[in-house]
N, C-alpha and C positions, 0 to 999 in steps of 0.2 A: 097577565095570564094566571099567575099564582094566586091573585086575589080571589078570582072566581073559584079556583080549585079548592082553596082552603076556607072560602067564605069569610074573608077578612074585609073589614071596612077601610083599613089604612095599611099601606106598606110598612112593615116593621123596621126596615133598614133603609128608608129613603134618605137621600142626601139633604132634604129640606129640614130646617130646624123646627122641632116640635117639642115644647115643654112637657107634653104628656108622656114622652118617651125618655124623660130624664132618668139616667141610671144613677142611683144614689151611692153605689159602691165605689171603692178605691178613693175614699175620702172626698168624693164629689159633694155629697150632701153636707158633710162637715164644713168644707170650704164655703159652700153656698150660704149656710147658716151664719158662719163667722162674718162674712162680708155684709150680710143684712144687719147683723147686730152692730157692726162697726158704723154703718151708715146711720142707723137709728141713734147711735151714741153721739152723732155729730162730728165724727172724725173727718178731716179735710182731705187727706191724700191716702189713697189705697191703690194697691197694685196686684194684678193677677197675671202670672207668666205661665205659658204652656207651649209645647211644640205644636206644629201645624197638625190639625185634625184631632186635637186632644179633647175638644168639646168646649172651648172657651166661649164661642158665640152662643151655644145652648145655655151656658150658665148665665150669660148676660140676659137672655130672654127669661130665664127662670127668676132671676133677681128682679127684673122689671115687673114680672107678674106677681111676685110674692110681697113686694114692698107695700105697706099700707097706704091709704089715701093721703096720709100726712106727708108723703114724699112725691115730688114731681120729678119724674125721670125724663131726662133728655138723652136719648140713645143715638150715638153716632156709630153706624156700622162700617162705613168706609170714609174715614176722615181725610179730607183733602182741603187745600187752600191755606191761606195765611191765618195768623192769629185774629186779624180783624174780621175775616170771613167767618171764622168759627164763632166769634162773639155775636155777629149779626144773626147767625142761625139760631143761637140760644135765645136771643131777643125775640125772634119771630115765634119760636116755640112757646115762649112765655106770653105771647099776645102783644108784644111791643114792636112797633114799626121802627127799625133802626135808622139812624141818621144816614142820609145819602153821602155825606161828606166822608172823605178818606181820613179824617182826623181821628186818630186812635183814641185820644182822651175822651172825645165826645161819645163814641160808641161804648167805651169802657164805663163812662159815667152813667150812661143809660142802663147798662146791664146791672151796675151796682144798685141803682134805684129800683130796678125790677126785682132784684133779689131781696132787697129790703122790704118791698111790698109783700112778696111771698112769705117772708119770715114773719111779718106782722099778722098774716092770716094763719100762722101756725104750720106753714108748709116748708119743707126742706127740699131744696133743689139739688138733684143728683146728676152730674155730668158723667155718663157712662160711655166711654170711648173704646170701642172694639178696634182691633188691628192698629193699636196705638203706635206700633213700630213704624207705621207709614207716615206719621206726622212729620212735617218739616221740623228741622232741628230748632229753628227760631221759634216756631209755634210751641213746640214742646217746652222749651226753656221758659217762655213767658207764662205758660199754663202753670207749671210747678212753682214759679216764683210768685204769681199773683193770687193763687187760690189759697185761702187761709181764713183765719178769724180776726185778722188785724183790721184796724180802722180803714185802711186803704185797700184792703184785699177783697176778692170776690168771695163772699160768705156762702159757700156751697161745698158739696162733697164731689171730689174728682176721683173717679175710678178708672185707672189706665189698665187695659187688658191687651195683651199682645204676646208675640213670640219672644224667644230669648234675645232677639236683636233689640228689643226695647230696653233691656238692662244695659246693653252696650251703648245705646244712644244716651241713656241717663248718665252713664259714667262719663261720656264725652261732654255732656252739658255741665256736669260737676267740675270737669277739668278746666272750664273757662270761668269758674267763680261762682256758679249758682249751686250752692250746697243746700239741698232741701231734703229733710228726712221724711220718709213715708211713715204714716202712722201704723200701717200693717202691710205685709207682703205675703202673697200666697203663690204656690206653684203646683201645677197639675203634672202628674207623672203618667206614663203609659201604663196600661193594665197588665197585670201578671197573667199567666196562662189560666189559673183557676178563676181569676176575675173576668177574663174574656168569656169563659164558659157561662159564668153567672150573667154577664152582659147579654149574651145571645139569648139565654132563656128569658131574661127580664123583658127585652124588647119584643120578642115573639109573643110572650104572654100578654104584654100591654096591647098588642095589635089584635088579640083574640084567638091566637093559635093554641090549640089544645096540647097537652103534654104528649099525647100519642102522635099527633101530627109533627110536633117538634122532633121527637126522637126518630121518626121515620126519615126526616130530611137531614137533620144535623146529627149524624152518627158520630161516634167517637173519632173515626177517621176524618170525617169532614171538619169537625171542630179542631182537630190537630193540624190540618192543612191551613185552616183559617188563621190559627195562632202562628204557625211557622211563617206564613206569607205576610200577615198583618203586623207582626211584632208588637202586638198590644196597642196599636194605634186605633182609636175608635172609628175614625173616618175610613181607614183602609179596611177595618173589620166590617163596616157597613157595606162597602162595595163588594167585598168577597162574599158576605152572607147573601146579599141581593143576587149575585151571580149564582150562588148555590141554589137558591129558590128557583131561579129561572131554569137552571139545568135540570133540576129534579122534575119540574113539570114538563119540560121538553122531552125528557126520557119517557114520560108517561104517554104523551101524544105525538111528539116529534113532527107535527105538521104533515101527516101523511096525506098526500093529494090523490093517490089512486087507491081503489079498493084493494084490500088484502085478498089474496086468493089462497085457497087451501094448498098445502104442499102436494106435489104430484106423488101419487102412491106408486112405488116401484113394484113391478110385477115380481111375484115370487119365483125363484129359480125352478126349473123343471124337476119333477120327481126323479130320484136317482135310478129308478127302475126302467125308465124309458130310454130309447136310443138318443133322443135329444138331450136327456139328462146326462148320458155318458159323454156326449160331445161337450156339454157344458163343463163337466168335471175335468175333461182333458184340457180344454182351453184354460181353465182356471189354474191348473198346476203347471202348464207349459207356456210360459210367456213368449218364447221365441216363436212357437207355432202360431200363437195368437197374433203376433206382429206380422208374420208372413201373410196370414189370411186377411188381416185388416188392410195390408198394403195391396194385395191382389184385388180386393173389393174396391178400394179407392181408385186403382188403375182402370178397372172395368167401368166404374161410374164416370171417370174423367173422359174415357173414349166415347161413352154414350152421349155425354153432354156436348162433346166436340162435334159428333155427327149430327146431333139435333140442331146445333148452331149453324152448321154448314147448310142444312136443308132450309132453315128459316131465314138465312141471310138474304136481304133484298137484292134483286138483280139490278145491274147498272141501268141508267136511263136509256131507253130505247131498246133494251134487251128484253128477253123473255125468260121467265122462271116461274115455276109453280109456287115459289116462296116469296114472290115480290109483294111489296106493300100496295094495297089497292089505291087507285087514284081517287082523290076526294072530288065529289061532284060539285060543280060550280066554281072551282078554284081556277084562277087564271094560270095557264101554262101547265095545268094538271099537277100542281104542287101537292105533295103528300102531307098528311097530318103527322107530326112527330109523336112518338109514344110519350105518355105522361108518366113521370116517375111517381112512385107510390107516395112519397113524402113531399112532392112539389105542390106549390100553391099557385094556380093560374091567376093571372092578373096582379100578382104581387110585384112591388117595385123591384127593379133589378132583375126581372125575369123569374123563371122558376127556381125554387130553392131546394137544395138537396139536404133534407133534415139529417139524414144519416151522416153525411160529410161534416155537417156542423157538429153533430154529436162527437164524432171521432176527433175533430180538431180540439174541442173543449176537453175531451178526455185526455188528450196528449198535453194540453196546456196546463193540466193540473200538476205537472212536474215542477213548474215554477211556483205553484201554490204550496206544494209540499216543502220546497226549499225555504219558504218563509217561516216554517216551524223552527228552524235552527237560527233564524234571525230575530225571533221574538215578535213576529208579525201577528196581525189579527184579521179576522174575516167575519162574515155574517152567515149564520146557518139559515138556509132557506127552506129546503124540503128533503124528504126521503121518499123514494118511490120503491115499493116492494110489490112486484107482480111479474108474472112471466112475460108480460108485454111492456115492462117498464121502459126498456130501451127504445122501442118503436114509438111509444107514447111520448117520451121525452124528446125524441128526435123531431116529431111533429110539432111539439110545443116550441122548440127552439127555432123552427122555421116559420112560426106564426108572426103576424104583423106586430104583435106586442113585444115579443121576446127578441126578434131578429135584430132590431137596432141596438140592443144592449147585450148581444150574445157574448162579447168579449169579457164581460164581467162574471160569467158563469164558469165554475170549475166543478168537474164531475169526478167522483171517486166511485169505483165499483167494488162491491163486496160479494164474493161468490157464496151465496147462501141459496137455500131452496125455499121459496122462490128467490130469484136474484134481487139484490138491493142496490139502489143507486142513491148516493148522497150528493146533493147539489148545494154549493156554497157560492156566495156572492162577494167578489172583490178581495183585495189584499190591502191592508192598512197598517200604518206604523204604530198606532196606539189604539187603546180601547175607546178613547173619546172620539177619535177619528172614525172608527167603525160605527159608533153610536150615531154620530152626525150623518154618516152615509145612510144608515138604516132609516133615520127620520126623513131623508130626502129621496127614498126609493119610490118608484111608481106605486100608485094606489093598488094596482092589481097584484103587486108583490107584498105590500105591507099588510094586506088583509089576511095573510097567512101567518101573521105574528112572528116574523123573523127576529132573531136576536143576535147580538155580537158576542164573540168569544175569541180566545186565542186559537191559532191554528193547532198548537200542541194539544189543547183541550179538545178540539174537534177530532183530532186523530185518536185520542184516548177513548172518546165516545164511540167512534167507529170500531176500534179494536175490541171494545167491551161487548 
C-alpha cells in the first residue's frame, strides 16, 4: 500500500537481503572493505561475529558482489551436513562431480585437485559460510584444521560468519586440541541512536523516498519509538519501520468501506424572544425539570406503543379480530406467512439470520479482544465504517453468506463520533508472525481491502487518537 502512496519501486525496510540497501555506517563499510582486502591478500581463515539481525547475511552478499572476477565465491547460507557433504557441495560448485564413495580421503583429494586447477587459472576460491554457528562440531573442527596454505591443506580462504555462539564453538574445538589462529576477526555491533536515525534516512532515500515524505512519516517521536523498541538492531528496526509506513498509510485511507456522510447539522436553538425560546432556556438551566418532562414523555410513548401492539396482535386460530394476520392464498391449512425481519436473508442456510443479533454478539465479544491488549496479543485491522447507517450496514454484512461462516473472527468497537464510527478487527493472535500468516490466509473478499496486522495495543491507540 505504501509503495503506491509514495511512488516507491522497492520497499525500503523489507526483510529480504538487498545489497543496494547496504548501510555503510557503524563501521559496516570499514569491516566489509577489510574482509575483501584480507581475501585478496590470500589469508586463509577469517571470521565475522555479530548478534542476530545485525546484518551479517547482507555483508556476505555485499562481499560476494564486490569481489573481483579473480575470486570464485562458494556461499553457504544454511550450512548443514557432515564435513564430507560440505566438500561434495564445494566440488559441485567448482564443476567437479564428487566421488560417490563415502571415503573421505577420496573426496578430499578431489577437492584439493579442483582447488589447484582454479589456482593455476589465477582464481582464488572463497568459502563464505553464513550461520556458521550451526555447523556440526566435527565439521567445524575439520574445516579450521584443513584450510590453509600447507602442502596437504585446502588452499582457499574460509570466512566463517555467525552469531556469538560461533566463538563458543571454536573455543570448544580448541579445548580438544585443534588450536588454529584466525588471520583476522571482526565484530558487528548494534547501532547507536544517532546511527539508527542515519540508517532510517539512508534506507528510505535508497528506495526513492523524498526528504519531505520521510519527515512526514518518520517524525522525531516515531524515530524515538523505533530506537527504544529496536535497541539498535537493524532487523528489528526494519520491522518497526515497515510497520510505521503501513500505519501511516492506513491512517490516510484506513480502508473505509462505506461512503462518508456529512455530519448532521444541529438546529440552532430558538431565539430568546419567543415563548419556545423561554421554555428552551428554562429547561437548559433546570435539569430536574428536564428529567421529569423527559420521563413523562417516555411514559406516554410507552403506553402508546403498548396499545398499538395490543391492537395489532394476531387473534388465535379460529378466533376473530380486526388485527389478525391475513390467511395466505393457496397454503394448506391456511398457514400464515411469517413476517420477514429487516436483516434476514431468505433461503440462507440455517434459516433466516438476524444481523442485528450477530452485530450485538460480536460487539460484546470484543471484551475478550480488549483483554488481549494486556497479554501482548495481536490482531488484523480490517475496516472502519463511518456513516449514520454504519450499524445497520455492518449487521447486514455479517448476516451475508460470505461473512456469516466466519462471524466469530470479527470484533467490533464503536466510537461515538458524528457520524458514528465502527472499527472492525479480525482474530486474536499470539504473535505478529501468526497475525501475518492469518492475514495471508484470509478469504479473498477480505484481503482485497488491504488488511494488515498490528498489536491490539496499537489498534486501541489508533482508535483513541
